[in-house]
N, C-alpha and C positions, 0 to 999 in steps of 0.2 A: 504494500500500500504506500503510495506516495503522499508526502505531506507538503502541500502547497501553502506559501504564506498568504495571509489574509490582510487586505488593506481596506480603509474606508475612504470613499470619495463621494462628495456631494450627498452625505447622509445615507449612503448605500454601502453594503459590504461586497467586496470582490475577492475572488480567489485568483492569485497571480499564477498563470500557467507558464509564462516565459517572458524574459526581458531580452531585447535585442538592440544593440547600438544603432542609432540613426545613421551613423557614418557607413554602416554596412549596406545601406539602401535595400532593406528587405522588401519582398513582394507581400504587402500587407494582407491582401485577400487570401493568398496561399497559406500564410502563417496562421491566420484566423482559423482556417479550415483544419490545418494540421494539429493545432493546439486545442481545438474545440472551444474557442473563445467567442464571446458575443460582443466584446468591446475592446477597443484599443485606445490606450492612454499614452500621452507623450509627456515625459518628465526627465529632467537632468540628462538630456542627450540619449535617452532610451525610448523605445516603444515598449509599452507594457501590454502584453496580451492577457486579458483577464476575463473571467466569467462571473456574472452577478450571482450572488447568493440570495435566492428568493425565499427559501424556507430553511429553518435550522431545526435539526433534530438532536436532542441531547440524549446521550446514552450514558447510563450509570456504569462506572467501572468498578468491578469487584476483583480484588486481588486473589490470587490462587490461595486456596485453603487446603490443609491436609485432610484427606478423606477419612 
């Protein structure tokens, strides 16, 4: 299972799928499809390929116990 960072932008939560430098001139639509992203943000010389988190499900973690 991969653990993607989560960011907040304009009061919404997004899961960061990939960051690519603007200087590499990526093909935006192709990278959106490859990373399964629905939004692309631009910050600090990077394109941020992100997916909006629409619904959050909280799972309770139970540590292993001796049987």
